Phi, psi and omega in degrees: 000139183288143172283131177290146183279128182276153179282152183275122183294148179239124177286142183222150170075210176305321187291322179291322175296313177302322178293319179288328177295318174299314185294318182291326176295322177297315173311315181289330178229076185300336184240044174238158176225124178261118174259147178292158177306314185297320179299316177302313178298322177297315178295316175311308184299317174298315175300316177298318179300319175302305183305311177299324177290323183286330186287332182280349173290000000 
């Protein structure tokens, strides 16, 4: 039996505008990634944990 095709979600209104704004920003700088402050802290903590593990060896 065939699987029914689901409808494709469509962005509308403010959400669509915000998405297009971010997409255009990325098109201007295609090889950049913006991290939130919480992500930066998480990466910094992970790096410190790795350094501490290797220092203990």
